[in-house]
C-alpha positions as CSV (number, residue, x, y, z in Angstrom):
1,M,30.8,19.8,136.1
2,S,34.0,21.9,136.0
3,I,34.2,24.8,138.3
4,F,36.7,27.2,140.0
5,R,37.2,26.5,143.7
6,P,38.7,29.6,145.3
7,D,39.2,27.8,148.6
8,R,41.9,25.7,146.9
9,V,44.1,28.7,146.0
10,R,46.9,29.6,148.4
11,D,47.2,33.2,149.4
12,D,50.5,33.8,147.5
13,Y,48.9,32.8,144.2
14,E,45.5,34.6,144.6
15,A,46.5,37.7,142.7
16,D,48.1,35.9,139.8
17,I,45.2,33.5,139.3
18,Q,42.7,36.3,139.6
19,A,44.6,38.2,136.9
20,I,44.5,35.2,134.6
21,R,40.8,34.7,135.3
22,E,40.0,38.3,134.5
23,R,42.1,38.1,131.3
24,H,40.5,34.9,129.9
25,G,37.5,33.9,132.0
26,D,36.7,30.6,133.5
27,V,35.3,29.0,130.3
28,I,38.6,29.4,128.4
29,I,40.7,28.3,131.4
30,I,38.5,25.2,132.0
31,D,38.7,24.4,128.2
32,W,42.5,24.5,128.3
33,I,42.7,22.4,131.5
34,E,40.3,19.8,130.0
35,R,42.5,19.7,126.9
36,Y,45.6,19.2,129.0
37,Y,44.0,16.2,130.8
38,A,42.4,14.7,127.7
39,S,45.1,15.0,125.0
40,D,48.7,13.8,124.8
41,D,49.1,16.6,122.2
42,V,48.5,19.4,124.8
43,D,51.2,19.7,127.4
44,R,51.9,22.1,130.3
45,D,53.8,24.5,128.1
46,D,50.9,24.8,125.6
47,V,48.5,25.7,128.4
48,M,51.0,28.2,130.0
49,E,51.5,29.9,126.7
50,A,47.8,30.1,125.8
51,L,46.8,31.5,129.2
52,G,49.9,33.8,129.6
53,I,51.2,32.0,132.7
54,D,54.8,32.9,133.5
55,Y,55.6,30.5,136.3
56,V,55.2,26.7,136.5
57,G,54.0,27.1,140.1
58,T,51.1,29.2,139.0
59,F,50.2,26.6,136.4
60,Y,50.0,23.8,139.0
61,E,48.2,26.0,141.5
62,M,45.6,26.8,138.8
63,I,45.2,23.1,138.0
64,R,44.6,22.5,141.7
65,A,42.1,25.4,141.9
66,Y,39.8,24.2,139.1
67,D,37.7,21.1,139.7
68,V,37.8,19.8,136.1
69,D,36.2,16.6,134.9
70,Q,39.0,14.2,133.9
71,P,38.7,11.4,131.3
72,E,38.3,7.9,132.6
73,P,41.5,5.9,132.7
74,D,42.2,3.5,129.9
75,P,41.6,0.0,131.2
76,A,44.2,-1.5,128.8
77,E,46.8,1.0,129.9
78,E,46.1,0.4,133.6
79,E,46.5,-3.4,133.0
80,R,49.8,-2.9,131.2
81,Q,51.1,-0.8,134.1
82,L,50.0,-3.3,136.7
83,E,51.7,-6.2,134.8
84,M,54.9,-4.2,134.3
85,M,55.0,-3.3,138.0
86,R,54.3,-6.9,139.0
87,L,57.3,-8.1,136.9
88,L,59.6,-5.4,138.2
89,L,58.7,-6.2,141.8
90,D,59.3,-9.9,141.2
91,G,62.7,-9.1,139.8
92,R,61.9,-10.3,136.4
93,E,62.7,-8.7,133.0
94,V,59.9,-6.6,131.5
95,P,59.3,-7.4,127.9
96,E,59.7,-4.6,125.3
97,T,56.0,-4.6,124.6
98,L,55.1,-3.7,128.2
99,R,57.7,-0.9,128.5
100,K,55.9,1.5,126.3
101,P,52.3,2.6,126.3
102,A,50.3,1.8,123.2
103,S,49.9,5.6,122.7
104,W,53.6,5.9,122.0
105,K,53.5,3.6,119.0
106,Q,53.7,5.5,115.7
107,Q,50.4,5.6,113.9
108,L,50.0,6.1,110.2
109,N,46.9,7.9,108.8
């Protein structure tokens, strides 16, 4: 369950995060953070704009302050990364197919 953890907020960010919480509420904030974690289409700038966050430090402090359920890692992507690192550490060339995650490939509807 996603919740706000006030003990994770540093003193110098308390006022800014409280102002954002009062403006939007925890449900909206959690929704945007969950979108940030779950979708490649939602990036840091999208969340900052939607929540009216002016400083990147405030964004990262807010991410740390909310205990948000994150999606499970993709096993195929984890395997690709492990294989790529193994080849790099062995000093071997990494094939083109391993250099890019599958999600980077262009998809046609």
